[in-house]
C-alpha positions as CSV (number, residue, x, y, z in Angstrom):
1,M,-23.4,24.9,2.2
2,K,-20.8,24.7,-0.5
3,Q,-18.0,25.2,2.0
4,L,-19.3,22.3,4.2
5,I,-19.3,20.0,1.2
6,V,-15.8,21.0,0.2
7,A,-14.6,20.5,3.8
8,L,-16.2,17.1,4.0
9,L,-14.6,16.0,0.6
10,A,-11.2,17.2,1.8
11,I,-11.6,15.2,5.0
12,F,-12.6,12.0,3.2
13,A,-9.8,12.4,0.7
14,G,-7.4,12.8,3.5
15,L,-8.7,9.7,5.3
16,G,-8.3,7.7,2.1
17,S,-4.7,8.5,1.9
18,V,-3.9,7.2,5.4
19,W,-3.7,3.6,4.3
20,A,-1.2,2.3,1.8
21,N,-1.9,-0.6,-0.5
22,L,-0.4,-3.2,-2.8
23,G,1.7,-1.6,-5.5
24,D,2.6,1.5,-3.5
25,S,6.2,2.7,-3.4
26,D,8.4,2.0,-0.4
27,D,8.7,5.8,0.2
28,R,4.9,6.2,0.5
29,I,4.6,3.2,2.8
30,D,7.5,4.4,4.9
31,D,5.7,7.7,5.3
32,L,2.3,6.1,6.2
33,Y,3.2,3.1,8.3
34,G,5.3,4.8,11.0
35,N,8.2,3.4,12.9
36,L,10.4,0.9,11.1
37,V,11.0,-2.1,13.4
38,E,13.1,-4.3,11.2
39,R,14.2,-4.7,7.5
40,H,15.6,-7.8,5.8
41,L,16.9,-8.4,2.3
42,L,15.6,-11.8,1.3
43,D,17.4,-14.4,-0.9
44,D,15.1,-13.7,-3.9
45,G,16.0,-10.0,-3.9
46,T,12.8,-8.8,-2.2
47,V,12.9,-6.8,1.0
48,S,10.7,-7.5,4.0
49,V,9.9,-4.6,6.4
50,L,8.1,-4.6,9.7
51,Y,6.5,-1.3,10.8
52,H,4.7,-0.3,14.0
53,K,2.2,2.4,14.1
54,D,-0.5,3.0,16.8
55,R,-1.9,-0.4,17.7
56,Y,-0.9,-2.2,14.5
57,F,2.1,-4.1,13.0
58,Y,2.4,-3.7,9.3
59,F,4.6,-6.3,7.5
60,V,5.3,-5.5,3.9
61,I,7.4,-7.3,1.2
62,F,8.8,-5.0,-1.5
63,A,9.9,-6.1,-5.0
64,D,11.5,-3.4,-7.1
65,R,10.6,-0.9,-4.4
66,R,6.8,-1.7,-4.7
67,S,4.6,-3.4,-2.2
68,V,3.8,-7.0,-3.3
69,L,2.5,-8.4,0.0
70,E,1.1,-6.7,3.1
71,R,0.1,-8.2,6.5
72,Y,-1.8,-6.4,9.3
73,S,-2.1,-7.4,12.9
74,H,-2.6,-5.9,16.4
75,V,0.5,-5.3,18.4
76,K,-1.1,-7.1,21.4
77,G,-1.9,-10.2,19.2
78,T,-5.6,-9.9,19.5
79,D,-8.1,-10.4,16.7
80,L,-8.8,-7.7,14.2
81,S,-12.4,-6.5,14.3
82,E,-14.7,-6.9,11.3
83,K,-14.4,-3.1,10.8
84,E,-10.6,-3.2,10.8
85,I,-10.6,-6.1,8.3
86,T,-13.0,-4.2,6.1
87,R,-10.9,-1.1,6.3
88,F,-7.6,-2.9,5.3
89,L,-9.4,-4.7,2.5
90,K,-10.9,-1.4,1.2
91,A,-7.4,0.2,1.2
92,N,-6.3,-2.7,-1.1
93,A,-9.4,-2.7,-3.3
94,G,-7.8,-0.9,-6.3
95,G,-11.2,0.2,-7.4
96,A,-12.6,-3.3,-7.1
97,T,-14.7,-4.9,-4.3
98,W,-13.9,-7.8,-1.9
99,A,-16.1,-10.8,-1.2
100,P,-15.7,-13.7,1.1
101,D,-14.5,-16.9,-0.5
102,D,-16.4,-19.7,1.2
103,T,-14.7,-22.5,-0.6
104,S,-11.9,-22.8,2.0
105,K,-11.6,-23.7,5.7
106,E,-9.5,-20.6,6.2
107,R,-11.1,-17.2,6.1
108,R,-10.4,-15.9,2.6
109,F,-11.4,-13.0,0.5
110,K,-11.4,-12.5,-3.3
111,R,-11.1,-9.3,-5.1
112,S,-13.7,-8.8,-7.9
113,D,-11.0,-8.0,-10.5
114,H,-9.2,-11.2,-9.7
115,K,-5.9,-9.4,-9.1
116,A,-5.5,-10.0,-5.4
117,E,-6.6,-12.2,-2.6
118,A,-6.6,-11.9,1.2
119,T,-6.4,-14.4,4.0
120,Y,-7.2,-13.9,7.7
121,A,-5.4,-16.6,9.7
122,N,-3.2,-17.2,12.7
123,M,0.5,-16.6,11.8
124,A,3.0,-17.3,14.5
125,G,0.4,-17.0,17.2
126,R,-1.0,-13.7,15.9
127,P,-4.3,-13.3,14.0
128,T,-3.1,-11.6,10.8
129,L,-4.7,-10.3,7.6
130,T,-2.5,-11.0,4.6
131,V,-3.2,-9.3,1.2
132,R,-1.3,-10.3,-1.9
133,P,-1.6,-10.1,-5.7
134,L,-2.6,-13.2,-7.5
135,H,-0.1,-12.6,-10.3
136,T,3.1,-10.7,-9.6
137,E,4.8,-9.3,-12.6
138,R,8.5,-8.7,-12.2
């Protein structure tokens, strides 16, 4: 019985590390998000990177080699399911919880520690979940 519990804990720990989140290093995200599609140095010194892994595009903006914005969408441009949205939000929870913000026409989410927000909206014809910190310290 103890071996089964240890095995299950190892599996769940491994699953938790499959998703990167805000604040992660560029090295960690490069390892997790798969094939680099494009990279651009932006005027403000940040770097935007588009990755493709499995059925997702991951768009990440890095400042000082740390993720400060992440966007998730399907390669085919279809809607993310509720389960997928929940999974991406959970990866970016930072120990907090997410709740819908019903004060906007857009589909928004607030993190309970007030350190990040998320928006699910159409971006360039593609339904996209965007997660960003509320206050970026640089």
